[in-house]
C-alpha positions in Angstrom: 29.0 31.3 -18.8 27.3 28.0 -18.0 24.5 28.7 -15.3 25.0 26.0 -12.3 21.8 24.2 -11.5 20.8 24.5 -8.0 20.5 21.5 -6.2 17.3 20.6 -3.7 16.3 17.7 -1.4 12.8 17.3 -0.4 11.4 14.9 2.3 8.1 13.1 2.4 7.7 13.7 -1.6 6.0 11.2 -2.1 2.6 12.6 -1.7 0.8 15.9 -0.8 2.8 19.0 0.4 6.2 17.4 0.0 5.1 16.5 -3.5 4.0 20.0 -4.6 6.9 21.4 -3.0 9.4 19.4 -4.9 7.2 20.5 -8.1 7.4 24.1 -7.1 11.2 23.9 -6.7 11.5 22.1 -10.5 9.5 25.1 -11.6 12.0 27.4 -10.4 14.8 25.5 -11.7 16.2 23.4 -9.0 17.6 19.9 -9.6 15.1 18.3 -7.4 16.1 15.0 -5.0 12.7 13.8 -4.0 12.8 11.6 -1.1 9.8 9.5 0.8 9.7 6.0 2.8 7.6 5.2 -0.3 10.1 4.5 -2.8 7.1 3.9 -5.7 5.2 7.4 -5.0 8.8 9.2 -4.8 9.8 7.8 -7.9 6.1 9.0 -9.6 7.0 12.4 -8.3 10.7 12.5 -9.5 9.5 11.4 -13.0 6.8 13.9 -13.2 9.3 16.7 -12.4 12.3 15.3 -14.3 14.5 15.1 -10.8 16.0 12.1 -8.9 14.2 9.9 -6.5 15.7 7.6 -3.6 13.6 5.9 -0.5 14.7 7.6 2.4 13.3 7.2 6.3 14.1 10.1 8.0 14.6 8.5 11.0 17.5 6.9 9.9 20.3 9.4 10.5 23.1 7.4 8.7 20.8 7.6 5.8 19.9 11.1 6.0 23.8 11.8 6.1 25.0 9.5 3.4 22.2 11.3 1.3 23.3 14.8 2.2 26.8 13.6 1.2 26.2 12.3 -1.7 24.3 15.3 -3.2 26.8 17.6 -1.9 29.4 15.6 -3.9 27.1 15.5 -7.0 27.3 19.4 -8.0 26.7 21.0 -4.3 23.8 21.0 -2.0 21.7 24.2 -2.0 18.1 23.6 -0.3 17.2 20.9 1.9 13.5 20.8 2.7 12.3 18.8 6.1 9.0 18.2 5.2 8.1 14.4 6.2 5.7 14.2 9.0 2.9 12.2 10.7 -0.4 13.0 12.3 -2.5 11.2 14.8 -5.4 12.9 16.8 -6.4 12.3 20.1 -6.3 13.2 23.8 -2.8 11.9 25.1 -4.3 9.6 27.7 -6.1 7.5 25.3 -3.0 7.3 22.6 -1.1 4.4 22.4 2.7 4.8 23.3 3.7 3.5 19.7 1.5 6.2 17.9 3.1 9.0 20.5 6.7 7.8 20.1 6.0 7.6 16.2 5.4 11.1 15.9 8.6 12.0 17.9 10.5 10.2 15.5 9.3 11.4 12.4 8.2 14.9 13.3 11.3 16.1 15.8 14.3 13.7 15.3 13.8 12.8 11.8 13.8 16.6 11.1 16.7 16.9 13.5 18.5 14.2 11.4 17.7 16.0 8.1 18.9 19.2 9.5 22.2 18.1 10.8 22.6 16.4 7.7 22.2 19.0 5.5 24.4 21.1 7.8 27.5 19.2 7.6 28.4 19.8 3.6 26.8 23.3 4.1 28.9 24.7 6.5 31.8 23.8 4.5 30.8 25.3 1.4 29.6 28.5 3.2 26.1 28.5 2.1 22.7 27.0 2.2 19.2 27.0 3.2 17.5 24.3 5.5 13.5 24.8 5.3 11.9 22.9 8.1 8.0 22.3 7.5 6.8 23.0 11.0 2.8 23.5 11.7 0.8 26.2 13.6 0.9 23.2 16.0 4.4 24.1 16.6 3.2 27.9 18.1 0.5 26.9 20.0 -0.8 23.9 22.2 -3.5 22.2 19.9 -6.1 20.6 22.0 -6.7 17.0 20.4 -3.7 17.0 18.8 -1.1 17.6 22.2 1.3 14.8 21.1 1.6 15.8 17.3 1.9 19.2 18.6 4.7 18.5 21.4 6.6 16.7 18.5 6.1 20.3 16.3 7.4 22.5 19.5 10.5 20.2 19.4 10.8 20.8 15.7 10.3 24.7 16.2 12.8 25.2 19.1 15.5 23.3 17.0 14.9 25.1 14.1 15.3 28.6 15.9 17.5 27.3 18.4 19.9 25.9 15.6 20.1 29.0 13.7 21.0 31.0 16.9 23.9 28.9 17.1 25.0 29.1 13.8 25.3 33.0 14.4 27.1 32.6 17.3 29.5 30.6 15.4 30.0 33.4 12.7 28.2 31.2 10.3 26.2 33.7 8.2 25.8 31.9 4.8 23.8 29.1 6.2 20.2 30.0 6.9 17.6 27.9 8.4 13.8 28.7 8.3 10.3 27.3 10.2 7.4 26.8 8.0 4.0 27.2 10.0 1.0 26.6 8.0 -2.3 26.3 8.8 -4.2 22.9 8.5 -3.5 21.8 5.2 -5.8 19.3 2.8 -3.8 16.9 2.1 -3.9 12.8 2.5 -3.0 13.5 6.5 -6.3 15.4 6.6 -8.5 13.8 4.5 -9.9 11.4 6.9 -10.7 13.8 9.9 -13.6 15.2 8.4 -15.4 13.3 11.3 -12.9 13.6 14.0 -13.7 16.1 16.8 -10.1 15.7 18.0 -8.5 17.1 14.8 -11.1 20.2 14.6 -8.3 22.2 15.7 -6.6 21.7 12.1 -9.5 23.5 10.5 -10.2 25.9 13.1 -8.4 28.6 10.5 -8.3 28.5 6.7 -7.7 25.3 5.5 -5.1 25.5 2.8 -3.9 23.9 -0.3 -0.7 22.1 -0.5 -0.5 24.2 -4.0 -0.4 27.5 -2.3 1.8 26.1 0.6 4.2 25.1 -1.5 4.2 28.3 -3.3 5.2 29.9 0.1 7.9 28.0 0.3 9.1 28.5 -3.4 9.2 32.0 -2.1 10.9 31.4 0.9 13.7 30.1 -0.8 14.4 33.3 -2.8 14.2 35.9 0.2 14.6 33.7 3.7 13.2 34.3 6.9 13.6 32.6 10.4 9.9 32.0 10.7 7.1 31.9 7.9 3.2 31.8 9.1 0.9 30.7 6.3 -1.5 32.6 6.5 0.3 35.5 8.3 -2.6 36.9 10.6 -2.6 33.3 12.1 0.5 33.4 14.1 -0.3 36.7 16.1 -4.0 35.5 17.0 -2.5 32.1 18.2 0.1 33.6 20.0 -2.0 35.1 22.1 -3.1 31.6 23.9 0.6 31.4 24.9 0.7 34.9 26.3 -2.7 34.6 27.9 -2.9 30.5 28.9 -5.8 31.4 31.9 -7.8 33.2 29.5 -7.0 30.4 26.7 -8.5 27.5 29.1 -11.4 29.4 29.9 -12.0 29.7 26.0 -11.0 26.4 24.9 -14.9 25.2 24.8 -15.7 28.5 22.6 -12.6 27.7 20.4 -13.4 24.1 19.8 -17.2 24.6 19.3 -16.1 26.9 16.6 -13.8 24.5 15.2 -16.1 21.7 14.5 -18.4 24.2 13.1 -15.5 24.9 10.8 -14.9 21.4 9.9 -18.5 20.3 9.3 -18.6 23.6 6.8 -15.5 22.5 5.0 -17.0 18.7 4.7 -20.2 19.9 3.2 -18.1 22.3 0.9 -15.9 19.4 -0.2 -18.4 16.5 -0.5 -20.1 19.1 -2.8 -16.8 19.7 -5.1 -17.3 23.6 -4.0 -13.6 23.5 -2.3 -11.2 23.2 -3.1 -11.9 25.3 -6.4 
């Protein structure tokens, strides 16, 4: 019997985490459709892994649905990874409406578009897995990154709520997972080493795209509703939601320590000592 190759779509795969996820899935035997708004960058990703590429703006719901239908009609759609995202730090009263709207449009609405696009053929076939790359900012309100955090909270609520509704509808073969990594050293953070508003992204353990991609790869084999990377950060940050009054008093200390860690990572990176 000839083995059927599993098929995956990865959004935002032109660089950073998306590119590493595409590589990881290709290494696990998936036929990968890499997508990005940057057609040239995602074409390079596809060429590296022997996959397919297409330009995709996740804000375009019709384009997301067309891609899902096309992939499903060409052998089936097994996995869809909503990874596309944008990040701008800053206090909310100083950010322009265009930046706030862009984060909501890409990080929340774009993820919703991809999820619903993938759900249509997956529900029809009775199987499939949707992995939504959220963030630890989707678990806790992140000082200095409030608008970004709001978009990620929306993404988290939609992911878990949709999984709940699938179960209510008796659909058990389609799984949704929210991946919530700590700060990741990608182009999204490379210009934030001197940005005090972005210090929260350096407050835990700065991750590499490769290790988060490996965690996503493992998740495809053993799906779970929420995956926090590293795992210990989830319970730690949820304390801020449980005790908001205490969290408010601790904000100056927490951000001081985050800034200290940010400066430390800057020294290590500039000295070529991290990542090793």
